[in-house]
ZAMARGU-4260 file (C-alpha; in steps of 0.2 Angstrom, whole numbers, plus 5000, padded with zeros to 4 digits):
<rodrens>
0) 5000/5000/5000 | 5007/5017/4995 | 5006/5034/5004 | 4991/5040/4994 | 4981/5025/4998
5) 4985/5027/5016 | 4979/5045/5015 | 4963/5040/5007 | 4960/5027/5021 | 4963/5041/5034
10) 4950/5052/5025 | 4937/5038/5026 | 4942/5034/5044 | 4937/5052/5048 | 4921/5051/5039
15) 4916/5035/5030 | 4903/5044/5019 | 4915/5058/5013 | 4913/5061/4995 | 4926/5055/4983
20) 4928/5072/4976 | 4932/5079/4994 | 4944/5065/4997 | 4953/5069/4980 | 4955/5087/4985
25) 4963/5082/5001 | 4975/5070/4994 | 4978/5078/4977 | 4969/5065/4965 | 4954/5066/4954
30) 4937/5059/4960 | 4939/5045/4948 | 4956/5040/4954 | 4950/5040/4972 | 4935/5029/4967
35) 4947/5017/4958 | 4959/5016/4973 | 4945/5013/4985 | 4938/4999/4975 | 4955/4991/4974
40) 4958/4993/4993 | 4941/4984/4996 | 4944/4971/4983 | 4961/4967/4990 | 4954/4965/5008
45) 4965/4980/5014 | 4949/4989/5020 | 4931/4987/5021 | 4917/5000/5023 | 4904/4996/5036
50) 4892/5004/5048 | 4898/5002/5066 | 4885/5002/5079 | 4885/5004/5097 | 4879/4988/5105
55) 4871/4996/5120 | 4860/5007/5108 | 4853/4992/5099 | 4849/4981/5114 | 4865/4971/5116
60) 4869/4975/5134 | 4881/4961/5139 | 4899/4960/5131 | 4913/4949/5136 | 4929/4942/5131
65) 4931/4924/5133 | 4947/4915/5134 | 4947/4897/5128 | 4960/4883/5131 | 4959/4870/5118
70) 4967/4853/5113 | 4969/4847/5096 | 4968/4858/5081 | 4965/4876/5088 | 4960/4882/5071
75) 4945/4871/5070 | 4939/4878/5087 | 4943/4896/5081 | 4932/4893/5065 | 4918/4885/5075
80) 4918/4901/5086 | 4919/4912/5071 | 4902/4904/5065 | 4893/4910/5081 | 4882/4925/5077
85) 4886/4932/5095 | 4905/4931/5092 | 4912/4947/5083 | 4930/4944/5086 | 4941/4928/5087
90) 4960/4928/5088 | 4972/4914/5090 | 4984/4919/5104 | 5000/4913/5113 | 5000/4913/5132
95) 4987/4906/5145 | 4973/4905/5132 | 4974/4897/5114 | 4959/4909/5108 | 4951/4925/5113
100) 4933/4928/5107 | 4923/4943/5110 | 4904/4939/5113 | 4890/4952/5112 | 4873/4947/5119
105) 4857/4955/5125 | 4859/4950/5143 | 4868/4938/5156 | 4856/4924/5151 | 4861/4924/5133
110) 4879/4925/5138 | 4877/4910/5150 | 4869/4900/5135 | 4883/4905/5123 | 4897/4901/5134
115) 4890/4888/5146 | 4881/4878/5134 | 4888/4881/5116 | 4906/4886/5117 | 4910/4873/5131
120) 4902/4860/5121 | 4913/4862/5105 | 4925/4848/5102 | 4942/4853/5107 | 4937/4865/5120
125) 4945/4861/5137 | 4940/4876/5147 | 4935/4894/5146 | 4936/4910/5156 | 4924/4924/5154
130) 4929/4943/5156 | 4913/4953/5157 | 4914/4971/5151 | 4909/4983/5165 | 4912/4999/5156
135) 4919/5003/5139 | 4932/5017/5139 | 4939/5016/5122 | 4935/5008/5105 | 4942/5014/5089
140) 4944/5008/5071 | 4956/5021/5065 | 4973/5012/5065 | 4986/5022/5057 | 4991/5018/5039
145) 5008/5026/5040 | 5022/5019/5050 | 5025/5028/5066 | 5042/5036/5067 | 5053/5036/5083
150) 5042/5023/5092 | 5045/5005/5096
</rodrens>
């Protein structure tokens, strides 16, 4: 990804509905060139354009991170977790857990069902530990597209 594509992404991170003409003015390209670059970024999987909702505002009042210890093929368990509608994030990790999965539910009963009945029943799951979110202090999707200078 080149610097111009990074600048386009930064413009869209500020306002995902920003017009291509405005983006073009900001980065020094024509509207058509911006449209083509955005399409290539989407097709290549570098970025996606989505509407991000606040779970609390749409009735999903319980969020938790679930640490999962597995045996056997961890990727099979990761794929099974990724298929759950209530799971919006799955990552294979090193450390005390083999997987971390973020679960978003309407309430504690639904969380109990997802973790207690469904996740723990998956083949290869040895144990789980659930970290219930009490208060969200930061959530961002604006990762820098440019290398940070002078940081480690």
